[in-house]
C-alpha positions in Angstrom: -7.6 16.0 10.0 -5.2 16.9 7.2 -3.2 19.3 9.3 -3.3 16.9 12.3 -2.0 14.0 10.2 0.8 16.0 8.6 1.9 17.2 12.1 1.8 13.6 13.4 4.0 12.4 10.5 6.4 15.3 10.9 6.6 14.5 14.6 7.4 10.9 13.8 10.1 12.1 11.4 11.6 14.4 14.0 11.4 11.6 16.7 13.2 9.3 14.4 16.0 11.8 13.8 16.4 12.6 17.4 16.6 9.0 18.4 19.1 8.3 15.7 21.4 11.2 16.6 21.8 9.8 20.1 23.3 6.5 18.7 24.7 7.3 15.3 27.5 9.6 14.1 26.1 10.4 10.6 22.4 10.2 10.0 21.5 11.1 6.4 19.0 14.0 6.5 18.0 16.4 3.7 15.5 19.2 2.9 14.5 20.3 -0.6 12.6 23.1 -2.3 11.1 22.4 -5.7 9.6 24.7 -8.3 8.0 23.2 -11.4 6.3 24.6 -14.5 3.8 22.1 -15.9 1.8 22.2 -19.2 -0.7 19.6 -20.3 -2.3 19.2 -23.7 -5.4 17.1 -24.4 -4.6 14.7 -27.2 -7.9 12.8 -27.2 -11.2 12.9 -25.3 -13.0 15.6 -23.3 -11.4 18.6 -21.6 -9.6 21.8 -22.5 -6.8 21.7 -25.1 -4.1 23.2 -22.9 -3.8 23.8 -19.1 -0.7 25.2 -17.4 0.2 25.6 -13.7 3.1 26.1 -11.3 3.8 23.7 -8.5 5.7 24.8 -5.5 6.9 22.0 -3.2 9.0 21.3 -0.1 10.2 17.9 0.9 12.2 16.1 3.6 14.1 12.8 3.4 16.2 11.0 5.8 17.6 7.6 7.0 19.3 6.4 10.1 20.9 3.0 10.4 22.8 1.7 13.4 22.8 -1.1 15.9 19.7 0.2 17.8 17.6 1.9 15.1 16.8 1.6 11.5 14.6 4.4 10.3 13.8 5.9 6.8 11.3 8.6 5.9 10.3 10.9 3.1 7.6 13.6 3.0 6.5 16.0 0.3 4.0 18.9 0.5 3.1 20.6 -2.8 0.8 23.5 -3.8 -0.5 24.1 -7.3 -1.0 27.6 -8.7 -3.4 27.7 -11.7 -2.4 29.7 -14.8 -4.2 28.8 -18.0 -7.3 26.6 -18.3 -9.7 25.2 -15.8 -7.6 24.0 -13.0 -8.1 24.5 -9.3 -5.7 25.4 -6.5 -4.9 22.4 -4.4 -2.5 21.1 -1.8 -1.1 17.5 -1.9 0.8 15.5 0.6 2.8 12.3 -0.1 5.2 10.4 2.2 6.2 7.3 4.0 8.1 6.5 7.2 9.2 3.3 8.8 11.2 2.9 12.0 12.4 -0.2 13.8 14.0 0.1 17.2 15.8 -2.5 19.3 14.6 -1.3 22.7 16.0 -4.1 25.0 18.4 -6.6 23.5 16.9 -10.1 23.0 13.6 -8.9 24.6 11.8 -5.9 23.2 11.6 -4.3 19.8 9.3 -1.5 18.6 8.0 -0.8 15.0 6.1 2.2 13.8 5.2 3.6 10.4 3.1 6.2 8.6 2.1 6.8 5.0 0.4 9.6 3.2 -0.7 8.7 -0.4 -3.7 8.6 -2.7 -6.4 6.0 -3.5 -9.2 5.7 -6.0 -12.6 6.8 -4.7 -15.0 5.1 -7.1 -14.5 1.6 -8.5 -16.1 2.8 -11.8 -14.3 6.1 -12.0 -11.1 7.2 -13.6 -7.8 5.6 -12.6 -5.1 8.2 -13.0 -1.5 6.9 -12.8 -0.1 10.4 -12.1 -1.3 13.0 -9.6 -1.2 16.0 -12.0 -3.6 18.8 -12.9 -7.2 18.0 -11.9 -6.6 14.3 -11.4 -10.1 12.9 -10.8 -11.3 10.2 -8.5 -8.4 10.4 -6.0 -8.7 10.6 -2.2 -5.9 11.6 0.2 -5.1 8.5 2.2 -3.5 8.5 5.7 -2.4 5.5 7.7 -0.2 5.2 10.9 0.6 2.2 13.2 2.7 1.3 16.2 3.7 -2.2 17.2 5.8 -3.3 20.2 7.1 -6.9 20.1 8.4 -9.1 22.9 10.6 -12.0 21.9 12.9 -14.1 24.0 14.5 -17.6 24.1 14.4 -19.7 27.3 16.8 -22.6 26.5 15.5 -24.2 23.3 12.1 -22.6 23.7 11.3 -19.4 21.9 8.4 -17.2 23.0 7.0 -14.1 21.4 4.0 -11.7 21.6 3.1 -8.5 19.7 0.4 -5.8 19.6 -0.4 -3.6 16.7 -2.6 -0.5 16.7 -3.4 1.2 13.4 -5.5 4.1 12.2 -6.4 4.7 8.6 -8.4 7.5 7.0 -9.5 8.8 3.6 -10.2 12.4 2.9 -12.1 13.4 -0.2 -14.1 16.5 -1.0 -15.7 14.8 -4.0 -19.4 14.6 -3.4 -20.6 15.1 -7.0 -22.1 12.8 -9.6 -21.6 9.1 -8.8 -20.1 7.2 -11.6 -21.8 3.8 -12.0 -23.8 2.1 -9.2 -23.5 3.8 -5.8 -20.8 2.2 -3.6 -19.9 3.2 0.0 -16.6 5.0 0.1 -14.1 4.2 2.8 -13.9 6.8 5.6 -11.8 5.7 8.6 -11.0 2.7 10.8 -9.2 1.7 13.9 -7.7 -1.8 13.7 -5.8 -3.8 16.4 -3.9 -7.1 16.2 -2.6 -9.3 18.9 -0.3 -12.3 18.3 1.4 -14.7 20.7 3.3 -17.9 20.2 6.0 -20.3 21.4 8.0 -23.1 19.8 11.3 -24.8 19.2 13.7 -24.5 16.3 17.0 -26.3 15.7 16.6 -28.1 19.1 17.3 -31.6 20.2 14.1 -32.7 18.5 14.3 -33.9 14.9 11.7 -31.3 13.8 10.8 -27.7 14.5 7.4 -26.8 16.0 5.4 -23.7 16.9 2.0 -23.0 18.5 0.5 -19.6 18.0 -2.6 -17.5 18.2 -3.8 -14.3 16.5 -6.7 -11.9 17.2 -7.7 -9.1 14.8 -10.4 -6.6 15.3 -11.4 -3.4 13.4 -14.1 -0.8 13.8 -14.9 1.1 10.6 -16.9 4.3 10.6 -18.8 3.4 7.5 -22.2 1.9 8.6 -20.6 1.2 12.0 -18.9 -1.9 10.6 -17.1 -4.4 12.8 -14.5 -7.0 11.9 -13.4 -9.8 14.4 -11.1 -12.7 13.7 -9.5 -15.3 16.0 -7.0 -17.9 14.9 -5.1 -20.6 16.8 -2.7 -22.9 15.0 0.1 -25.4 15.4 2.8 -26.1 12.9 5.5 -28.8 12.4 8.4 -28.5 10.0 10.4 -31.6 9.2 13.6 -31.6 7.1 13.4 -34.2 4.3 16.6 -33.3 2.4 19.6 -31.1 2.8 17.8 -27.9 1.8 14.2 -29.0 1.7 11.6 -29.3 4.5 8.0 -30.3 4.7 5.6 -28.2 6.7 2.2 -29.0 8.1 -0.1 -26.8 10.1 -3.6 -27.0 11.5 -5.9 -25.3 13.9 -9.1 -23.3 14.5 -10.3 -20.0 13.0 -13.4 -17.9 13.5 -14.1 -14.7 11.4 -17.1 -12.4 11.7 -18.1 -9.1 10.1 -21.2 -7.1 10.8 -22.7 -3.7 10.0 -25.8 -1.6 10.3 -28.1 -0.7 7.4 -27.8 2.4 5.2 -30.5 5.1 5.2 -32.5 4.8 2.0 -34.3 7.7 0.3 -37.9 6.5 0.0 -38.5 8.5 -3.2 -35.5 7.3 -5.2 -34.7 4.0 -3.5 -31.0 5.1 -3.4 -28.9 5.3 -0.3 -28.6 8.7 1.3 -25.1 10.1 0.8 -23.3 12.1 3.5 -20.0 13.9 3.6 -17.6 12.7 0.9 -20.3 10.7 -0.8 -20.5 8.0 1.9 -23.6 6.1 3.0 -25.5 7.5 6.0 -26.4 5.0 8.8 -30.1 4.3 9.4 -30.4 5.2 13.1 -33.3 2.7 13.5 -31.5 -0.3 12.0 -30.2 -3.2 14.0 -26.7 -4.7 13.6 -26.6 -7.3 10.8 -24.1 -10.2 10.7 -22.7 -10.2 7.2 -20.1 -13.0 7.5 -19.7 -15.8 10.1 -17.2 -18.6 9.4 -15.6 -20.8 12.0 -14.0 -24.3 12.0 -10.9 -26.2 11.1 -8.2 -24.8 9.0 -5.0 -26.5 7.8 -2.4 -26.6 5.1 0.7 -28.4 4.0 3.6 -27.6 1.8 7.4 -27.5 1.1 10.1 -25.0 2.0 13.3 -25.0 -0.1 16.3 -22.9 0.9 19.1 -23.6 -1.5 21.2 -20.8 0.0 21.0 -18.1 2.7 20.0 -15.7 -0.1 17.1 -17.7 -1.5 13.9 -19.1 -0.2 11.0 -20.9 -1.9 7.8 -21.8 -0.1 4.5 -23.1 -1.4 1.4 -24.2 0.7 -2.1 -25.5 -0.1 -4.9 -26.3 2.3 -8.3 -25.6 3.6 -9.5 -22.2 4.8 -12.6 -20.1 4.7 -14.7 -23.1 3.8 -12.7 -24.0 0.7 -9.3 -24.5 -1.1 -6.6 -22.0 -0.3 -3.1 -21.5 -1.8 -0.2 -19.3 -0.5 3.4 -19.0 -1.4 6.6 -16.9 -1.2 9.8 -16.6 -3.3 12.7 -14.5 -2.1 15.9 -14.4 -4.3 18.8 -12.0 -3.5 21.8 -13.5 -5.5 23.7 -10.3 -4.9 23.5 -6.9 -3.3 22.5 -5.4 -6.7 19.8 -7.9 -7.7 16.7 -9.2 -5.9 13.2 -10.5 -6.4 10.3 -11.1 -4.0 7.1 -12.9 -5.0 4.2 -13.3 -2.6 0.9 -15.2 -3.0 -1.7 -14.5 -0.3 -5.3 -15.5 0.6 -7.2 -13.8 3.4 -10.3 -11.9 4.6 -9.3 -8.2 4.3 -10.6 -4.6 4.6 -9.2 -1.4 3.1 -7.9 -0.1 6.4 -6.2 -3.4 7.4 -4.7 -3.9 4.0 -3.1 -0.4 3.9 -1.7 -0.5 7.5 -0.7 -4.2 7.2 1.2 -3.6 4.0 2.9 -0.6 5.6 3.9 -2.8 8.6 5.1 -5.5 6.3 7.4 -3.1 4.4 11.1 -3.1 5.4 12.2 -0.4 7.8 15.1 0.3 5.4 13.0 2.0 2.6 14.3 3.3 -0.6 13.5 7.0 -0.3 14.9 8.2 -3.6 12.4 10.3 -5.6 10.2 8.7 -8.3 11.6 8.7 -11.9 8.5 10.6 -12.9 7.9 13.7 -10.7 4.1 13.5 -11.5 3.9 10.0 -9.9 4.2 11.1 -6.3 2.3 8.0 -5.1 3.2 4.5 -6.1 1.7 1.0 -5.9 4.6 -0.4 -3.9 7.0 0.6 -1.1 10.5 -0.5 -2.3 13.2 -1.4 0.2 16.7 -0.1 -0.1 17.9 -3.8 -0.4 17.4 -4.9 -4.0 14.1 -6.7 -4.7 12.5 -6.1 -1.3 9.3 -4.2 -0.4 5.6 -4.4 -0.1 2.8 -3.5 -2.5 -0.3 -1.6 -1.7 -1.7 -1.3 -5.2 -4.4 -3.8 -4.6 -5.9 -1.8 -1.8 -5.3 1.7 -3.2 -6.8 0.8 -6.5 -10.3 0.7 -4.9 -11.0 2.2 -1.5 -14.2 0.2 -0.8 -15.8 0.3 2.6 -16.8 -3.4 2.4 -14.8 -6.3 3.7 -13.7 -8.9 1.1 -11.8 -12.1 0.6 -8.7 -11.3 -1.3 -6.5 -13.7 -3.3 -3.5 -11.8 -4.5 -0.1 -12.1 -6.0 2.6 -9.4 -6.1 6.2 -9.3 -7.4 9.0 -6.8 -6.8 12.2 -7.0 -8.8 15.3 -4.8 -8.9 18.5 -5.2 -11.0 21.4 -2.8 -10.8 23.7 -2.8 -13.8 26.9 -0.9 -14.3 25.2 2.3 -15.6 21.5 1.5 -15.2 19.1 0.5 -12.5 16.0 -1.5 -13.5 13.1 -1.9 -11.0 9.5 -3.0 -11.3 6.5 -4.2 -9.4 3.5 -6.1 -10.7 0.4 -7.3 -8.9 -2.9 -9.1 -9.3 -5.8 -9.1 -6.8 -9.1 -11.1 -6.9 -11.7 -9.8 -4.5 -15.0 -11.4 -3.4 -17.0 -8.9 -1.5 -18.8 -9.5 1.8 -22.0 -7.4 2.4 -25.6 -7.6 3.6 -27.3 -9.5 0.7 -30.6 -7.7 1.4 -29.1 -4.2 1.2 -29.8 -2.0 -1.9 -26.9 -2.2 -4.3 -25.4 -5.0 -2.2 -21.9 -6.1 -3.1 -22.2 -9.5 -1.5 -20.7 -12.1 -3.7 -19.5 -9.5 -6.3 -16.0 -10.4 -7.7 -13.6 -7.8 -9.1 -10.1 -8.2 -10.4 -7.2 -5.7 -10.5 -4.0 -5.9 -12.5 -1.3 -3.2 -11.8 2.4 -2.7 -12.5 5.2 -0.2 -13.0 8.6 -0.4 -14.6 11.4 2.1 -14.5 14.9 2.4 -16.0 17.3 5.0 -14.6 20.9 5.6 -15.7 23.8 8.1 -15.5 25.0 9.8 -18.7 27.8 11.6 -16.9 28.9 12.6 -13.4 26.3 15.4 -13.4 23.5 14.2 -15.7 21.2 11.2 -16.1 18.0 10.0 -17.7 15.1 7.8 -16.7 12.1 6.2 -18.3 9.1 4.9 -16.4 5.8 3.2 -17.2 2.8 2.6 -14.9 -0.4 0.9 -15.8 -3.5 -0.8 -14.3 -6.6 -2.7 -15.4 -9.6 -2.9 -13.1 -12.3 -5.4 -14.1 -15.5 -4.5 -12.2 -17.9 -7.3 -11.3 -20.8 -5.2 -10.3 -23.8 -5.1 -12.7 -23.8 -1.7 -14.5 -20.3 -0.8 -13.5 -17.4 0.0 -15.8 -14.1 -1.6 -16.3 -11.2 0.9 -16.2 -7.8 0.8 -17.9 -5.1 3.4 -17.6 -1.4 3.9 -18.3 1.3 6.5 -18.2 4.8 6.7 -19.9 7.4 9.3 -19.1 10.9 10.2 -20.2 13.0 12.3 -17.8 16.4 14.2 -18.0 18.1 15.6 -14.9 21.3 17.6 -14.4 23.0 18.9 -11.3 24.7 22.3 -11.0 27.1 22.4 -8.1 26.2 20.8 -4.7 22.7 22.3 -4.2 20.9 22.9 -7.5 19.5 20.4 -9.9 17.1 20.7 -12.9 14.8 18.2 -14.4 12.8 18.0 -17.7 10.0 15.5 -18.3 7.8 14.5 -21.2 4.9 12.2 -20.5 1.8 10.7 -22.0 -1.1 9.8 -19.7 -4.2 7.8 -20.8 -7.3 6.4 -19.3 -10.3 4.4 -20.7 -13.7 3.6 -19.1 -16.4 1.5 -20.7 -18.8 3.6 -22.8 -16.6 6.8 -22.5 -14.2 8.1 -25.0 -10.6 7.4 -24.1 -8.8 10.3 -22.3 -5.3 10.9 -23.6 -3.1 13.8 -22.7 0.5 14.9 -23.1 2.5 16.5 -20.3 5.7 18.6 -20.2 7.4 19.6 -17.0 10.4 21.8 -16.2 11.7 22.0 -12.7 14.4 23.3 -10.4 15.3 21.8 -7.0 17.4 23.4 -4.3 18.9 21.2 -1.6 19.6 22.8 1.7 
């Protein structure tokens, strides 16, 4: 699967480039070769005093922007060669791609995307902020989607329909000792989403209105889980002042989740674990309905658009049998400054969250390398436009196989000064899990919370040199009885210098730390020296 997914991503990258060349004069494409020497020293906690290794990596990056296509992509493949200390050889992949194509003017557009990143395997395990040395509790995560959209105006009436197909998979060779209570680790899923709607905006009527429907379904390999959701809503937006409008919506929604039982060892009472530490399905078990909610949904709120660069929206209403709040703030006062804040509330799964966040990210991604070369995976996908992007940290922080209701808030901010660029992302997720209440070690009703964020400062010292500083941290509060809370952080300082048009060098000093309940804090120092050749 690893080789297949890499080839699929490279195929998408190549396809993006070929399409772009047909319609654009100067697509931006680049290939790089990296060689890094890394040394880590244990400052506190278990582990060897010093480990060293060499990392060899190749990467691709490119972007195409024209009237027909917007496409951006980055991909990195690295191989670690052990030298001193207990460190294993390993291969890592990281990358992201987004493409948006205007296939038929005013009729058909097509979106596609792919991501290769990492996610935490066990909720009670370590939470490394950097993928270095023998980073524990990480799985390679792949996700890909494609989405054609039909949209057209017939007089004042606008009609639209879209279909999204997504595949998400986790690969983990870790089958050893389980940290904390056993939890099912996400394996793979296929999700599909169909939406359709029609409405009128800025017509002869004194208000705007839309009617729409959405159907989501997902089949997850873990315990043969099924997710089904249908929603039909109508919405009216009425201007009440020059830049303020009131919005009211209502409709019907039905959501169901189901699964089969896990095979239990009669001697230990624990679930039997299969490949990758995942629960094995009991072949004799029936399908069990774990969540079934249907009925009226509705909300009301205000939308304020003081300028074409700013939008504020807040809604409150009734959904999933109780109170629900959502909101959105978008501020882009200039091309160098921007902020996006989103508040969401929905029934989610790991697969849908990763692929949905990828689909929600802008096609015009920021594909510049991370300030810290050890942080090859990030909580958020930043857009090239200041303050835009989409965060995945809430999903990647815990790759659970169970469905859950997620209330979340994320913020992305970018500020470009004369010599410095400041960017950051912060997020909070509140999960209430959905599971068979009669299953051993059931997560039904368990609540966990996750806080995550990163902040970076990058600036030029001269025409050929620059420095950057970055911080990343997370706090995971585990609601399962007997499970551990986990806190981690990483700080790095980096210096880079170019030599001619093709060669650059980088030096990094970093401190990485992690703390689990009942376990001595793990603190290590890291030094990296690297050379990069640009073809």
